[in-house]
C-alpha positions as CSV (number, residue, x, y, z in Angstrom):
1,M,0.0,0.0,0.0
2,R,2.9,2.3,0.7
3,A,4.1,2.2,-2.9
4,A,0.5,2.6,-4.2
5,L,0.2,5.9,-2.4
6,S,2.5,7.7,-4.8
7,T,0.7,6.3,-8.0
8,W,-3.0,6.0,-7.2
9,N,-5.5,8.9,-7.6
10,A,-8.5,9.7,-5.5
11,R,-11.8,11.7,-5.8
12,V,-13.4,11.7,-2.3
13,C,-12.4,11.1,1.3
14,G,-14.1,11.3,4.7
15,V,-12.5,11.6,8.1
16,A,-14.6,10.3,11.0
17,P,-13.9,9.9,14.7
18,S,-12.4,6.4,15.5
19,S,-13.6,3.9,18.0
20,F,-9.9,3.6,18.9
21,A,-9.9,7.2,20.3
22,A,-9.6,6.0,23.9
23,R,-6.4,4.1,23.0
24,R,-4.6,6.9,21.1
25,G,-1.2,5.7,22.0
26,A,-1.7,2.0,21.2
27,A,-4.3,1.8,18.3
28,P,-2.9,0.2,15.1
29,L,-2.4,2.2,12.0
30,R,-3.6,0.1,9.1
31,W,-5.3,0.1,5.7
32,T,-8.4,-2.0,5.2
33,T,-10.8,-2.7,2.4
34,G,-14.5,-3.5,2.4
35,E,-17.8,-2.7,0.6
36,G,-15.9,-1.2,-2.3
37,V,-14.0,1.4,-0.3
38,L,-10.5,1.8,1.1
39,S,-10.1,2.9,4.7
40,F,-7.2,3.9,7.0
41,D,-7.6,3.3,10.7
42,A,-5.6,5.5,13.0
43,P,-5.7,6.7,16.6
44,G,-8.6,9.1,16.9
45,F,-9.9,8.9,13.3
46,V,-10.8,6.7,10.3
47,L,-10.2,7.9,6.8
48,T,-12.3,6.5,4.0
49,L,-11.8,6.8,0.3
50,A,-14.5,6.5,-2.3
51,Q,-15.5,7.5,-5.8
52,K,-18.3,9.8,-4.6
53,V,-19.5,11.2,-1.2
54,D,-22.5,8.9,-1.3
55,G,-20.1,6.0,-1.5
56,L,-18.6,6.7,1.9
57,T,-19.6,4.0,4.4
58,S,-18.2,5.8,7.5
59,S,-20.3,8.2,9.5
60,A,-18.3,11.1,7.9
61,A,-20.9,11.2,5.1
62,R,-23.8,11.7,7.5
63,A,-22.6,13.2,10.8
64,V,-22.3,17.0,11.5
65,Y,-19.2,18.1,13.3
66,E,-18.1,21.1,15.3
67,L,-16.7,23.8,12.9
68,P,-13.1,25.1,13.3
69,A,-12.3,28.8,14.0
70,L,-11.2,30.9,11.1
71,D,-7.8,31.6,12.8
72,E,-7.1,27.9,13.2
73,V,-7.8,27.2,9.5
74,G,-5.7,30.2,8.6
75,I,-2.7,28.7,10.4
76,R,-3.0,25.3,8.7
77,L,-3.6,26.3,5.0
78,P,-0.1,27.8,4.3
79,L,1.6,24.9,6.2
80,L,-0.1,22.5,3.8
81,G,0.6,24.5,0.7
82,L,-3.0,25.0,-0.1
83,S,-4.1,28.0,-2.2
84,L,-7.5,29.3,-1.1
85,K,-10.1,29.8,-3.8
86,A,-13.4,30.0,-2.0
87,I,-14.7,30.0,1.6
88,T,-18.0,29.9,3.5
89,L,-17.9,31.5,7.0
90,V,-20.7,31.2,9.7
91,N,-21.4,32.8,13.0
92,G,-24.6,32.0,14.8
93,G,-27.3,32.6,12.2
94,G,-25.1,34.6,10.0
95,K,-23.3,33.3,6.9
96,V,-21.0,34.8,4.3
97,A,-19.5,33.1,1.2
98,Y,-16.7,34.4,-1.0
99,E,-15.3,33.0,-4.2
100,G,-12.3,34.3,-6.1
101,E,-8.6,34.8,-5.7
102,V,-8.6,35.5,-2.0
103,G,-4.9,34.9,-1.4
104,A,-3.7,34.8,2.2
105,L,-6.4,33.8,4.6
106,H,-5.9,36.9,6.7
107,G,-5.8,39.2,3.7
108,D,-8.1,42.3,3.5
109,R,-11.0,40.5,1.8
110,L,-11.3,37.8,4.3
111,R,-10.7,40.1,7.3
112,H,-13.7,42.2,6.1
113,L,-15.8,39.1,5.7
114,S,-14.9,37.9,9.2
115,E,-15.6,41.3,10.7
116,S,-19.0,41.4,9.1
117,L,-19.9,38.3,11.2
118,G,-18.2,39.4,14.4
119,P,-16.0,37.5,16.9
120,G,-16.1,33.7,16.9
121,T,-16.4,33.3,13.1
122,L,-16.2,29.6,12.0
123,V,-15.3,28.0,8.7
124,K,-18.0,25.7,7.2
125,T,-16.4,25.0,3.8
126,L,-13.5,26.0,1.7
127,E,-12.2,25.3,-1.8
128,A,-8.5,25.2,-2.3
129,A,-6.1,24.4,-5.2
130,L,-4.3,21.1,-4.3
131,P,-0.5,21.2,-4.9
132,P,1.2,20.5,-7.2
133,S,-1.6,19.9,-9.7
134,G,-3.7,23.0,-8.9
135,V,-6.9,20.9,-9.1
136,P,-9.6,22.4,-6.8
137,V,-10.8,20.4,-3.8
138,R,-13.8,21.2,-1.7
139,Y,-13.3,20.6,2.1
140,N,-16.5,20.5,4.1
141,F,-15.8,20.9,7.8
142,S,-19.4,20.2,8.8
143,T,-19.2,16.6,7.4
144,R,-15.4,16.3,7.3
145,T,-15.4,15.3,3.7
146,A,-13.1,16.4,0.9
147,S,-14.2,16.1,-2.8
148,V,-12.5,16.9,-6.0
149,K,-14.0,19.5,-8.4
150,P,-15.2,18.7,-11.0
151,P,-16.8,15.5,-9.6
152,R,-15.2,13.3,-12.3
153,G,-11.8,14.7,-11.6
154,S,-9.1,13.1,-9.5
155,V,-5.9,14.1,-7.6
156,P,-2.9,12.1,-6.2
157,L,-4.2,10.0,-3.4
158,L,-1.3,11.0,-1.1
159,E,-2.0,14.7,-1.4
160,L,-5.8,14.3,-0.8
161,V,-5.2,12.1,2.3
162,N,-2.5,14.3,3.8
163,T,-4.4,17.6,3.5
164,S,-7.7,16.1,4.6
165,I,-6.3,14.5,7.7
166,R,-4.5,17.7,8.8
167,L,-7.4,20.0,8.1
168,F,-10.0,17.9,9.8
169,T,-8.1,16.5,12.8
170,D,-5.9,18.0,15.5
171,L,-2.8,15.9,15.5
172,S,-0.2,16.2,18.2
173,H,3.5,16.2,17.3
174,A,3.8,12.6,18.5
175,E,0.7,11.5,16.6
176,E,1.9,13.1,13.4
177,E,5.4,11.5,13.7
178,R,3.7,8.1,14.0
179,L,1.4,8.8,11.1
180,V,4.1,9.7,8.6
181,E,5.8,6.3,9.2
182,V,2.8,4.8,7.4
183,I,1.7,7.6,5.1
184,P,4.6,9.7,3.9
185,S,3.9,13.4,4.5
186,G,5.2,14.8,1.1
187,G,6.1,17.9,3.1
188,R,2.5,18.4,4.3
189,T,2.9,18.6,8.1
190,L,1.6,20.8,10.9
191,H,4.7,20.4,13.1
192,A,8.2,21.5,12.4
193,G,10.9,18.9,12.0
194,I,8.6,16.1,10.6
195,D,9.3,15.3,7.0
196,H,9.3,11.5,6.3
197,D,8.9,10.6,2.6
198,M,9.3,7.5,0.4
199,P,12.9,6.7,-0.5
200,G,13.7,8.3,-3.8
201,T,10.9,10.9,-3.8
202,E,10.8,14.6,-3.2
203,P,8.1,16.6,-1.5
204,P,5.8,18.3,-4.1
205,A,6.7,21.9,-4.8
206,D,4.4,24.6,-3.4
């Protein structure tokens, strides 16, 4: 499976809480197959890959999760090399959506959007160009699903997996070190000093 990560493409993935959450330090990290989907079990979450969102068998396709703060997402995007294209912000009953070349998450446009909703602004969805291909991917934080746009498009599996896990979950330094021993990071990490890749490969350029 490790070799396939660098050659396979993917369209959709979901990241759902894992039943192993209570055993974060001991739970196995493993790939499994069943019912036409490929899943990865890890401490605290299960990642499922499918051809479409309706094909996800995990609860990620149906559950509604707590949304992250705008500041939190703003820290993660540049670390993952994602170029923001669109975003939907919510705060209570208020909602603001923006689409276009928004650049840095804390640029003037997004700052004005956030200020229009007030303190405590959360991110519901965002669309970002996935490096190095530039193909747009829609990340839905309310369902913790990521899907390629257009629907029939695909992106390198390794890139979709790495960005989805790190946008939807809060990995500690130790958890991320353990994760990259199974799924090479390709340079997509949230903690400094972690950069484990497959022998003979280089991290994708930003």
